[in-house]
VOPAGU-2260 file (C-alpha; in pm, 1 decimal, decimal comma):
REM VOPAGU-2260
SITE   aa  ch    i         X         Y         Z
SITE  MET   A    0    3221,7    2982,8    1034,7
SITE  ARG   A    1    2912,9    2945,8    1253,8
SITE  ASN   A    2    2689,2    3052,3     962,6
SITE  LEU   A    3    2859,2    2797,8     738,2
SITE  LYS   A    4    2792,5    2522,7     993,4
SITE  ASN   A    5    2428,5    2627,7    1012,9
SITE  ILE   A    6    2397,9    2606,9     635,1
SITE  TRP   A    7    2544,8    2257,1     628,2
SITE  PHE   A    8    2310,0    2152,2     908,4
SITE  LEU   A    9    2005,7    2276,9     715,7
SITE  LEU   A   10    2121,5    2100,5     401,5
SITE  PHE   A   11    2168,8    1779,1     598,0
SITE  CYS   A   12    1809,3    1806,4     724,9
SITE  ILE   A   13    1636,2    1884,5     396,2
SITE  LEU   A   14    1832,9    1668,1     153,3
SITE  PRO   A   15    1652,2    1345,3     256,9
SITE  LEU   A   16    1319,7    1511,1     176,2
SITE  VAL   A   17    1441,8    1643,2    -158,1
SITE  SER   A   18    1587,3    1308,2    -265,1
SITE  LEU   A   19    1265,5    1134,0    -159,3
SITE  ALA   A   20    1053,2    1369,6    -368,0
SITE  GLN   A   21    1278,4    1329,8    -673,3
SITE  GLU   A   22    1310,7     950,6    -665,6
SITE  VAL   A   23    1184,4     790,5    -987,9
SITE  TYR   A   24     999,5     456,9   -1004,5
SITE  PRO   A   25    1023,8     317,2   -1360,2
SITE  THR   A   26     769,7      45,7   -1450,4
SITE  GLU   A   27     723,1    -187,6   -1747,0
SITE  TYR   A   28     400,0    -377,6   -1673,2
SITE  GLU   A   29      40,0    -292,5   -1588,9
SITE  ILE   A   30    -110,6    -554,4   -1359,8
SITE  GLN   A   31    -471,4    -549,4   -1247,6
SITE  TYR   A   32    -611,3    -714,6    -937,3
SITE  ASN   A   33    -969,5    -759,3    -828,0
SITE  ILE   A   34   -1023,2    -720,3    -456,2
SITE  GLU   A   35   -1328,1    -847,7    -272,2
SITE  TYR   A   36   -1347,0    -705,3      78,6
SITE  SER   A   37   -1556,8    -641,8     388,2
SITE  ILE   A   38   -1520,1    -295,4     540,4
SITE  PHE   A   39   -1851,4    -291,3     725,4
SITE  GLY   A   40   -1786,8    -416,5    1077,2
SITE  ASP   A   41   -2152,7    -490,1    1145,8
SITE  ASN   A   42   -2199,2    -699,0     830,3
SITE  LEU   A   43   -1884,4    -884,5     722,8
SITE  ASP   A   44   -2083,0   -1097,6     478,1
SITE  ALA   A   45   -2166,7    -788,9     269,3
SITE  LYS   A   46   -1879,4    -789,6      20,6
SITE  GLN   A   47   -1764,4    -509,4    -206,2
SITE  THR   A   48   -1535,0    -536,0    -509,1
SITE  GLU   A   49   -1291,7    -301,8    -679,5
SITE  VAL   A   50   -1019,0    -319,4    -944,4
SITE  LEU   A   51    -676,1    -201,0    -829,5
SITE  TYR   A   52    -361,1    -141,9   -1032,9
SITE  LEU   A   53       1,4    -245,4    -992,2
SITE  PHE   A   54     257,7     -90,3   -1225,7
SITE  SER   A   55     568,5    -301,0   -1186,5
SITE  SER   A   56     920,4    -385,1   -1302,0
SITE  PRO   A   57    1189,2    -612,7   -1158,0
SITE  GLN   A   58    1327,4    -321,2    -953,5
SITE  THR   A   59    1042,6     -82,3    -864,3
SITE  SER   A   60     663,5     -65,1    -864,0
SITE  VAL   A   61     363,1     150,6    -775,3
SITE  PHE   A   62      24,5      26,0    -648,6
SITE  MET   A   63    -286,0     246,9    -669,3
SITE  ASN   A   64    -659,7     272,5    -729,5
SITE  HIS   A   65    -837,7     335,0   -1060,2
SITE  ASN   A   66    -854,7     713,1   -1017,6
SITE  SER   A   67    -477,5     743,9    -974,3
SITE  ALA   A   68    -399,7     494,4   -1250,3
SITE  LYS   A   69    -626,1     671,7   -1500,2
SITE  ALA   A   70    -569,7    1028,1   -1374,7
SITE  ASP   A   71    -455,2    1163,7   -1712,7
SITE  GLU   A   72    -752,4    1010,0   -1891,8
SITE  ILE   A   73    -999,8    1140,7   -1631,0
SITE  LYS   A   74    -844,9    1488,0   -1649,2
SITE  LYS   A   75    -887,4    1500,5   -2027,2
SITE  ASN   A   76   -1249,9    1388,9   -1997,5
SITE  VAL   A   77   -1318,7    1659,4   -1737,1
SITE  GLU   A   78   -1160,2    1924,2   -1960,5
SITE  ARG   A   79   -1384,8    1818,6   -2249,9
SITE  MET   A   80   -1689,3    1835,0   -2022,6
SITE  LEU   A   81   -1588,4    2181,3   -1902,4
SITE  GLN   A   82   -1590,8    2298,9   -2260,7
SITE  SER   A   83   -1941,4    2160,8   -2303,2
SITE  GLY   A   84   -2058,3    2333,7   -1984,2
SITE  SER   A   85   -2128,6    2032,5   -1761,3
SITE  ILE   A   86   -1928,6    1780,0   -1560,9
SITE  ASP   A   87   -2032,2    1427,7   -1467,1
SITE  MET   A   88   -1748,7    1260,1   -1276,5
SITE  ASN   A   89   -1897,4     915,4   -1337,2
SITE  LYS   A   90   -1892,4     970,8   -1713,1
SITE  ALA   A   91   -1541,2    1111,6   -1683,3
SITE  GLY   A   92   -1430,2     774,6   -1550,6
SITE  HIS   A   93   -1389,9     863,8   -1182,7
SITE  LYS   A   94   -1481,3     577,5    -949,8
SITE  THR   A   95   -1540,2     568,0    -576,4
SITE  SER   A   96   -1257,9     387,1    -397,2
SITE  ASP   A   97   -1192,7     265,6     -43,9
SITE  PHE   A   98    -819,3     244,1    -123,4
SITE  PRO   A   99    -678,0     598,2    -141,4
SITE  LEU   A  100    -316,5     500,8     -70,5
SITE  GLU   A  101     -46,4     492,2    -335,1
SITE  ILE   A  102     231,0     246,7    -249,5
SITE  TYR   A  103     579,0     293,5    -397,7
SITE  LYS   A  104     816,5      -2,9    -370,6
SITE  ASN   A  105    1188,4     -30,4    -424,1
SITE  LEU   A  106    1193,4    -406,2    -471,6
SITE  HIS   A  107    1572,3    -423,8    -488,4
SITE  GLU   A  108    1616,4    -253,8    -150,2
SITE  GLY   A  109    1300,3    -393,0      11,1
SITE  LYS   A  110    1177,9     -39,8      88,9
SITE  THR   A  111     812,3      64,8      71,4
SITE  ILE   A  112     686,2     425,2      75,1
SITE  VAL   A  113     315,2     496,2     131,6
SITE  LYS   A  114     156,7     816,8      -2,6
SITE  ASP   A  115    -180,1     968,4      79,2
SITE  LYS   A  116    -343,7    1301,8       5,0
SITE  LEU   A  117    -510,0    1459,7     306,0
SITE  ALA   A  118    -674,7    1802,2     289,8
SITE  ASP   A  119    -497,7    1891,8     -37,7
SITE  LYS   A  120    -156,1    1794,9      98,9
SITE  ASN   A  121      46,1    1484,3      13,4
SITE  TYR   A  122     202,6    1291,1     301,3
SITE  VAL   A  123     442,6     997,4     279,1
SITE  TYR   A  124     582,1     753,9     530,7
SITE  GLN   A  125     808,9     451,5     506,7
SITE  GLU   A  126     639,0     124,8     597,9
SITE  SER   A  127     850,1     -12,9     881,4
SITE  GLN   A  128     699,7    -365,5     863,7
SITE  VAL   A  129     850,6    -419,3     517,4
SITE  PRO   A  130    1036,3    -632,4     410,0
SITE  LEU   A  131     787,1    -899,9     506,9
SITE  ASP   A  132     883,1   -1227,1     670,1
SITE  TRP   A  133     761,5   -1492,8     425,3
SITE  ASN   A  134     731,4   -1866,4     487,1
SITE  ILE   A  135     733,6   -2050,5     152,3
SITE  THR   A  136     555,6   -2385,4     175,7
SITE  SER   A  137     565,4   -2693,2     -46,9
SITE  GLU   A  138     196,3   -2656,6    -142,6
SITE  SER   A  139     125,9   -2584,2    -508,2
SITE  LYS   A  140    -173,2   -2546,9    -739,5
SITE  ASP   A  141    -268,7   -2434,0   -1087,0
SITE  TYR   A  142    -410,4   -2082,9   -1103,7
SITE  SER   A  143    -548,9   -1967,7   -1439,4
SITE  GLY   A  144    -283,3   -2165,5   -1623,4
SITE  TYR   A  145       3,1   -2060,6   -1394,6
SITE  GLN   A  146     182,4   -2307,3   -1169,8
SITE  THR   A  147     180,8   -2144,9    -827,2
SITE  GLN   A  148     325,4   -2204,9    -483,0
SITE  LYS   A  149     189,2   -2106,6    -142,4
SITE  ALA   A  150     354,4   -1870,3     104,5
SITE  THR   A  151     235,9   -1719,7     431,7
SITE  THR   A  152     312,3   -1399,6     620,4
SITE  SER   A  153     164,2   -1148,8     865,3
SITE  PHE   A  154     111,6    -775,9     824,2
SITE  ALA   A  155     -59,0    -507,8    1034,5
SITE  GLY   A  156    -256,2    -745,9    1254,4
SITE  ARG   A  157    -365,6    -996,4     990,0
SITE  ASP   A  158    -226,7   -1333,0     878,4
SITE  TYR   A  159    -208,0   -1385,1     501,6
SITE  GLU   A  160    -178,2   -1667,2     251,6
SITE  ALA   A  161     -36,5   -1591,9     -91,3
SITE  TRP   A  162      -1,3   -1790,3    -411,9
SITE  PHE   A  163     284,4   -1678,8    -637,7
SITE  THR   A  164     421,0   -1792,9    -972,6
SITE  MET   A  165     780,4   -1792,1   -1088,4
SITE  GLU   A  166     647,2   -1797,8   -1445,8
SITE  ILE   A  167     611,6   -1419,0   -1404,1
SITE  PRO   A  168     953,4   -1319,6   -1261,1
SITE  LEU   A  169     839,2   -1008,0   -1078,8
SITE  PRO   A  170     897,3   -1023,0    -699,7
SITE  ASP   A  171     583,8    -818,7    -643,6
SITE  GLY   A  172     217,7    -823,4    -555,3
SITE  PRO   A  173     -81,9    -612,2    -448,5
SITE  TYR   A  174     -75,7    -352,2    -171,8
SITE  VAL   A  175     250,7    -368,2      30,4
SITE  PHE   A  176     308,6    -736,2     -46,8
SITE  SER   A  177     633,0    -821,4    -227,9
SITE  GLY   A  178     957,5   -1013,2    -180,4
SITE  LEU   A  179     861,8   -1357,1    -314,0
SITE  PRO   A  180    1051,1   -1511,0    -611,3
SITE  GLY   A  181     761,8   -1440,5    -848,5
SITE  LEU   A  182     439,0   -1244,6    -891,3
SITE  ILE   A  183     157,9   -1292,7    -639,0
SITE  VAL   A  184    -153,5   -1404,9    -827,0
SITE  GLU   A  185    -380,1   -1455,9    -525,1
SITE  LEU   A  186    -365,0   -1316,9    -172,1
SITE  TYR   A  187    -609,5   -1326,9     118,4
SITE  ASP   A  188    -612,4   -1291,9     493,0
SITE  THR   A  189    -700,4   -1604,3     686,7
SITE  GLN   A  190   -1044,0   -1462,1     779,8
SITE  ASN   A  191   -1106,1   -1379,8     411,7
SITE  HIS   A  192   -1202,1   -1019,6     481,7
SITE  TYR   A  193    -970,0    -904,7     200,9
SITE  HIS   A  194    -912,4   -1121,3    -105,8
SITE  PHE   A  195    -695,8   -1015,9    -403,0
SITE  THR   A  196    -705,1   -1209,9    -731,6
SITE  LEU   A  197    -503,2   -1143,9   -1046,4
SITE  LEU   A  198    -701,7   -1019,4   -1345,7
SITE  SER   A  199    -437,9    -936,7   -1605,8
SITE  VAL   A  200     -68,7    -876,9   -1676,3
SITE  ASP   A  201      16,3    -652,7   -1972,9
SITE  LYS   A  202     349,4    -522,8   -2097,6
SITE  LEU   A  203     330,7    -145,3   -2139,8
SITE  GLU   A  204     386,5     -12,0   -2490,3
SITE  GLU   A  205     627,5     236,7   -2336,8
SITE  PRO   A  206     784,8     220,0   -1988,8
SITE  LYS   A  207     614,7     455,6   -1743,5
SITE  ASP   A  208     799,3     652,1   -1476,3
SITE  TRP   A  209     636,0     755,4   -1149,0
SITE  GLU   A  210     747,0    1019,0    -898,7
SITE  LEU   A  211     627,6    1105,3    -550,7
SITE  GLY   A  212     615,5    1476,4    -632,1
SITE  LYS   A  213     591,1    1738,1    -360,6
SITE  VAL   A  214     530,8    1559,0     -32,8
SITE  GLU   A  215     573,9    1595,9     340,7
SITE  LYS   A  216     760,5    1310,7     506,5
SITE  VAL   A  217     616,0    1187,2     837,3
SITE  SER   A  218     624,0     869,5    1042,8
SITE  LYS   A  219     335,6     622,1    1012,7
SITE  GLU   A  220     217,2     719,5    1361,1
SITE  GLU   A  221     218,7    1090,6    1270,5
SITE  TYR   A  222      31,6    1016,7     947,3
SITE  ARG   A  223    -239,6     829,5    1135,3
SITE  GLU   A  224    -280,4    1114,8    1383,2
SITE  ILE   A  225    -311,3    1370,1    1101,6
SITE  ARG   A  226    -557,2    1149,9     912,3
SITE  ALA   A  227    -771,5    1087,3    1220,1
SITE  LYS   A  228    -801,7    1461,0    1292,9
SITE  ILE   A  229    -889,7    1549,0     934,3
SITE  LEU   A  230   -1146,2    1270,3     900,5
SITE  GLU   A  231   -1307,9    1359,4    1230,5
SITE  ASN   A  232   -1343,7    1721,2    1120,6
SITE  LEU   A  233   -1492,9    1614,6     788,0
SITE  LYS   A  234   -1733,6    1366,3     941,6
SITE  SER   A  235   -1855,1    1610,5    1203,1
SITE  SER   A  236   -1905,1    1893,7     955,0
SITE  ASN   A  237   -2264,7    1984,3     874,1
SITE  PRO   A  238   -2351,1    2164,7     547,4
SITE  PHE   A  239   -2671,5    2290,9     712,4
SITE  LEU   A  240   -2473,5    2503,4     959,8
SITE  ASN   A  241   -2376,9    2868,9     911,5
SITE  GLN   A  242   -2651,2    2929,4     656,8
SITE  GLY   A  243   -2836,2    3258,9     638,0
SITE  PRO   A  244   -3208,0    3279,6     725,4
SITE  ASN   A  245   -3305,5    3278,9     359,0
SITE  ALA   A  246   -3052,5    3020,2     240,5
SITE  THR   A  247   -3165,6    2679,6     118,9
SITE  ILE   A  248   -2969,5    2356,0      89,0
SITE  GLU   A  249   -3090,9    2060,3    -106,6
SITE  ILE   A  250   -2921,7    1725,8     -40,2
SITE  ARG   A  251   -3033,3    1409,2    -209,7
SITE  GLY   A  252   -2957,0    1047,9    -135,7
SITE  ALA   A  253   -2834,3     782,8    -377,4
SITE  ASP   A  254   -3194,2     725,4    -492,3
SITE  GLY   A  255   -3237,3    1094,0    -580,0
SITE  ARG   A  256   -3475,9    1157,6    -292,3
SITE  GLU   A  257   -3428,1    1479,2     -94,9
SITE  ILE   A  258   -3319,6    1409,1     262,3
SITE  SER   A  259   -3353,1    1615,7     579,2
SITE  GLN   A  260   -3074,8    1747,7     801,1
SITE  ALA   A  261   -3144,7    1481,2    1065,9
SITE  GLU   A  262   -3140,4    1203,7     807,9
SITE  PHE   A  263   -2820,2    1338,4     654,3
SITE  MET   A  264   -2638,2    1340,6     990,0
SITE  ARG   A  265   -2773,0     996,8    1085,1
SITE  ASP   A  266   -2653,6     841,8     758,1
SITE  ARG   A  267   -2311,0    1003,2     799,0
SITE  ARG   A  268   -2280,5     872,2    1155,6
SITE  ASN   A  269   -2390,2     520,3    1058,4
SITE  THR   A  270   -2143,5     507,3     769,1
SITE  ARG   A  271   -1859,0     622,4     993,1
SITE  GLU   A  272   -1936,5     364,6    1261,7
SITE  SER   A  273   -1993,8      69,3    1026,6
SITE  LYS   A  274   -1671,7     111,2     824,9
SITE  ASN   A  275   -1455,7     -26,1    1102,8
SITE  ASN   A  276   -1285,4    -323,7     938,8
SITE  PRO   A  277    -977,2    -167,7     774,8
SITE  ILE   A  278    -720,4    -380,3     595,3
SITE  GLU   A  279    -462,8    -269,5     855,3
SITE  LEU   A  280    -569,9    -348,6    1209,8
SITE  GLU   A  281    -255,7    -215,8    1378,3
């Protein structure tokens, strides 16, 4: 009897993880957003841009960067390059992104799951600040032919203004933002460090299902601790260390010029210290 109780206890513990990994997120639309953002704390006027993807339906959605959205296409391109004997990730379609997170939303339940791959392992946590507390105002404007209405909210230390349209009846938007009675077509924080604008809305030829896959469930606080440790180890690593007396390492900068060990470490330190304006401040 004791063994039977132990078995039931183990099943009770692991079933939430199994159901989480097997949950399916069906989507019907591909929506693209442009984001203009400032991640360099010492130069907020230096803006960067990127295209991000939202695959959505009235019930569920998934938000991700270009590399995740086009993973199958990139994989096929890499396989073709392998056959030819050379790989160029840029030609394969891979793009550098400052948005590694994949965000899975159950719009019906108001539940948001965030996924990130750290050191070859996928972690997920449930975003506790969702559902968001929206204030829908009476302000309206035309946005690219859509009649839109203004709403405001706060998330992770920033105050946001959003413009949504009920002409696209998807209660969704970029990043973690959802819960309005229509699609968000423009979203920005009040300091304009992060500014999302709608680029396109296309109905998929065939509905696309998404799954979390094999993941480890943690809290948001645990995820941040794990991420901080891994990033610190990566940033402090030095490819010049542990090399034999006859070994040579050649590292080149973006301009193709060979750089020294001191220059390499200085650039790495400066990049780490300047990227201190994340979209989530708390």
